[in-house]
C-alpha positions in Angstrom: 17.6 59.8 27.0 13.7 60.7 29.0 11.0 58.5 28.6 9.3 60.7 26.9 5.4 60.9 27.2 3.0 59.2 24.2 2.9 55.4 22.7 6.1 53.7 21.7 4.6 51.5 18.8 7.0 48.2 17.1 9.0 49.3 13.8 7.6 49.1 10.0 8.6 45.7 9.9 8.4 44.1 14.0 11.5 42.6 13.5 15.2 43.2 14.8 15.8 44.5 11.0 14.0 47.6 12.2 16.9 48.2 14.1 18.8 50.6 11.1 22.5 48.9 10.3 21.1 45.5 10.7 20.4 42.8 8.2 19.1 38.8 8.5 19.7 36.2 6.6 18.2 32.0 6.7 18.8 28.5 5.9 17.7 25.5 6.0 17.8 21.6 5.8 14.5 20.7 5.3 15.7 17.2 5.6 17.5 17.3 8.3 15.1 19.4 9.9 17.7 21.9 10.9 18.9 25.4 9.8 21.0 28.7 10.3 20.0 32.5 11.1 22.8 35.0 10.7 22.6 38.7 12.2 24.6 40.7 10.2 25.5 44.5 10.5 26.0 46.4 7.4 29.3 48.1 9.9 31.2 45.5 12.9 28.7 46.1 15.5 29.5 46.0 19.7 28.4 43.0 20.7 28.3 41.1 24.2 26.4 38.3 25.3 25.1 36.6 28.6 25.0 33.3 29.0 22.2 31.3 31.8 21.9 28.3 30.4 23.1 25.3 32.4 24.8 23.3 29.2 25.8 25.6 26.1 27.3 25.6 23.4 28.8 29.2 22.0 31.5 30.0 19.6 33.8 33.4 20.3 32.2 34.3 23.3 35.0 35.0 25.9 36.2 36.9 23.0 33.0 39.7 23.7 34.3 40.8 27.4 34.9 44.6 27.4 38.5 43.8 29.1 39.5 41.5 26.0 40.9 43.0 22.5 37.6 42.2 20.1 35.4 45.5 21.1 32.8 44.9 17.8 32.2 41.7 15.6 31.2 40.8 11.9 28.0 38.7 12.4 26.3 36.7 14.9 25.4 33.3 14.1 22.1 30.9 15.1 21.8 27.7 14.5 20.5 24.5 14.9 22.8 20.9 15.1 24.3 21.3 18.6 27.8 21.0 18.5 27.8 20.4 14.5 26.0 23.8 14.5 28.8 25.8 15.7 30.4 24.8 12.3 28.5 27.3 10.3 29.9 30.5 11.9 32.6 28.7 9.7 30.7 29.7 6.5 29.4 32.9 7.1 33.6 34.1 8.5 34.3 32.4 5.0 32.2 34.9 2.9 33.0 38.0 5.4 36.5 36.9 5.4 36.4 36.9 0.8 34.6 40.5 0.9 37.1 41.6 3.2 35.3 42.3 6.3 37.2 42.0 9.8 39.5 42.8 12.2 42.7 43.9 11.4 45.3 45.3 13.1 47.1 46.5 10.6 46.1 46.3 6.6 48.1 44.3 3.9 47.2 42.1 1.1 49.4 38.9 1.7 47.3 38.5 5.5 43.0 38.6 5.1 41.1 39.9 7.9 39.5 37.8 10.8 36.0 38.4 10.7 34.8 38.5 14.3 31.9 35.9 14.5 30.5 34.9 17.7 28.3 31.7 17.4 25.6 30.1 19.8 23.9 26.3 19.2 20.8 24.8 20.0 19.7 20.8 20.4 17.6 19.7 17.1 18.9 16.2 17.0 15.9 14.2 18.1 13.6 15.9 16.2 13.1 13.1 13.7 14.9 14.4 10.3 18.2 12.5 8.7 21.4 13.6 10.6 23.0 10.8 8.9 25.6 12.9 7.2 29.0 11.2 8.3 31.8 13.8 8.3 30.0 16.8 6.0 27.8 18.4 8.6 25.9 21.0 6.4 26.2 23.7 8.6 28.9 25.3 7.3 27.2 25.8 3.5 24.3 26.8 6.0 25.5 29.7 7.3 27.7 30.9 3.8 23.9 30.7 2.3 22.2 32.3 5.7 24.8 35.2 4.5 23.8 35.5 1.1 20.6 36.1 2.0 20.2 38.8 4.1 17.6 41.1 3.9 15.4 43.4 5.7 12.7 40.9 5.7 12.7 37.4 6.9 10.9 34.3 7.9 9.3 33.0 11.1 8.1 30.7 12.6 9.8 27.0 11.4 12.7 28.6 9.8 16.6 29.4 9.7 17.7 28.1 13.5 13.8 27.6 14.6 13.7 24.9 11.9 13.7 21.8 14.1 13.1 24.1 17.0 10.6 22.5 20.0 9.2 24.7 22.4 7.6 22.2 25.4 5.4 20.6 23.9 4.9 22.3 20.9 6.8 23.0 17.3 9.8 26.0 18.3 11.4 28.3 16.0 12.2 31.6 14.9 10.5 34.9 16.5 11.8 38.3 16.2 9.9 42.1 17.9 11.3 45.3 17.8 10.1 48.7 19.4 10.4 52.3 18.6 10.8 54.6 21.5 8.8 58.1 21.3 12.3 59.9 21.6 13.4 57.8 18.7 15.7 54.7 19.5 15.0 51.4 18.3 15.4 48.1 20.2 14.7 44.4 18.6 15.1 40.8 19.3 15.3 37.6 17.5 15.2 34.4 18.9 15.1 31.1 18.0 12.9 28.9 20.5 13.7 25.4 21.7 13.0 25.3 25.4 12.6 22.6 27.6 10.1 25.0 29.8 6.8 26.2 28.2 5.4 29.1 26.7 1.9 29.0 27.4 0.3 28.9 30.7 -1.2 25.5 32.0 -4.8 24.6 30.5 -5.4 26.6 27.9 -3.5 28.8 24.9 -2.4 32.1 26.8 1.3 33.0 26.3 3.1 33.8 29.3 4.3 36.6 27.4 0.4 37.7 26.9 1.3 41.0 29.0 4.0 42.0 27.0 1.9 41.6 23.4 1.5 44.8 21.0 -1.0 44.8 18.3 -1.7 41.8 18.8 1.0 39.9 17.4 0.5 37.1 18.7 -3.4 36.2 18.8 -4.7 39.2 20.9 -5.6 36.8 23.5 -5.1 38.8 26.7 -3.4 37.9 30.1 -6.6 36.5 31.2 -5.7 33.3 31.1 -2.2 33.1 32.9 -2.0 31.0 36.0 0.0 28.2 37.6 0.7 26.5 40.7 4.0 25.6 41.6 5.6 23.1 40.0 2.8 23.2 37.2 4.5 23.2 34.3 1.7 22.6 31.6 3.4 21.9 28.1 6.7 21.7 29.2 9.4 18.7 27.9 9.2 16.7 31.1 12.0 14.6 32.2 11.7 12.6 28.7 13.7 15.0 26.7 16.6 16.8 28.4 18.0 18.4 25.8 16.8 22.4 24.8 18.0 26.1 24.7 17.1 29.1 23.7 19.5 31.5 21.8 19.0 34.5 20.9 20.1 38.3 20.0 18.9 41.6 20.7 19.6 45.1 19.2 19.5 48.5 19.5 20.9 51.5 17.3 22.0 53.5 20.3 25.8 53.6 21.0 27.2 51.4 23.3 29.7 50.5 25.0 30.9 46.7 25.4 29.9 47.0 29.0 27.2 48.7 28.4 26.2 45.9 25.8 26.7 43.4 28.7 24.3 45.2 30.9 21.6 45.5 28.4 22.3 41.9 27.4 21.9 40.3 31.2 18.3 42.5 31.0 17.2 41.5 28.4 18.0 37.8 29.8 14.3 38.6 31.9 12.7 38.2 28.4 13.0 34.1 28.7 11.7 34.4 32.2 9.0 36.2 31.2 8.1 34.4 28.3 9.2 30.3 29.8 8.5 28.6 32.5 11.1 26.8 33.7 13.7 28.1 32.1 17.5 28.8 32.7 18.0 25.0 33.8 21.0 22.7 33.8 20.2 21.2 30.9 19.2 24.3 28.8 22.2 26.4 26.7 20.7 29.4 26.8 22.4 32.3 25.3 21.6 36.1 25.2 23.8 38.2 22.7 22.9 42.0 22.8 24.7 44.2 19.4 24.9 47.8 19.4 24.7 49.4 15.5 25.9 53.5 16.9 23.7 54.9 14.9 22.8 57.3 17.3 24.8 58.0 20.7 23.7 57.6 24.0 22.1 60.8 25.9 23.2 61.2 29.0 22.6 59.9 32.0 23.9 57.1 30.1 23.3 55.2 33.0 19.8 55.2 32.7 19.6 55.0 28.7 21.1 51.8 29.3 18.6 50.9 31.9 15.5 51.8 29.6 17.5 49.9 26.9 17.6 46.5 28.9 13.8 46.7 30.0 12.7 46.9 25.8 15.4 44.5 25.0 13.7 42.3 27.9 10.2 42.8 26.3 11.1 42.8 23.0 12.5 39.6 23.7 9.1 38.0 25.3 7.6 38.7 22.7 9.8 36.8 19.7 9.1 33.8 21.8 5.9 34.2 21.5 5.9 34.6 17.9 8.4 31.9 17.2 5.8 29.5 18.6 2.7 31.2 17.1 4.2 31.4 13.9 5.2 27.9 13.9 4.2 25.2 11.5 4.3 21.7 11.3 7.4 20.1 9.1 5.8 19.0 5.3 4.6 15.7 6.4 4.5 15.7 9.7 1.8 16.2 12.4 3.8 18.5 14.6 1.6 19.9 17.5 1.8 23.6 17.1 0.1 26.3 19.2 -2.6 26.1 16.3 -3.7 22.8 16.6 -4.5 23.6 20.8 -8.4 24.4 21.9 -9.3 27.2 21.9 
């Protein structure tokens, strides 16, 4: 699979759902200022995970290691709610199992399948929402509702797992982007951006991801405003807020082995470094999943194809981060600062 001449462009939706075989569902609790995003493959999909933040919150990521039994997943869950948000995967698991989806060593009417649903969470607990839920956190119900809502279209900005997110000092959210190569494969990315670092350069509105922007998808300001001195972090959260995380999923329709998907996830992490400054701090929980729906074969030489996929995934993820903040809007009744509030 050699790079072809011509111009690669975003898919028709410029969303991760441009990858054939994927849908996305979201659900929110507006009062609690939190939510859930579910990436739902049509069929079981190869999945890998790369963790770079120093404070991750995850479920079933060890099962994804190439040497282990599980070679595919039934869904990937991104959620707010810190440790409580991991319960969203319970709702998705129950929803899938009730529909006969999951991993089975042997088909049996007496033994239901076991859906494999890895998950990652972000910390949105200090955003002013109503979190006094006692012994009944909303995440199981939100997970089930998000799975039921899965479709090819979904809202960006203040939605899903990005409902309660803050990107540095600005409102964060859910972002997504895609790219279709000139030789016919698709790569997509989705990010819930709740970063400690800033997504814009100091002193202006220019996104760090500006060099990778396509079709003016986050304002079309160009890269002329990019500049920063060492430790000049601009609209980062600073020492007053050390509870963060950016969680993401990249995907392709190219068939990959678990080990190849792992390499794509590792390379895709560079997209966070291109879009957020600083990133992967001791108090971030940054996690990137990589999915393969396997709709087309991995052309030889496979190593080159995987390298191309990883590079495109990193670019798409950088764009998704910027789109999350560009599309973010205030919580109802709040005056939280958004990117559009910055002086032009």
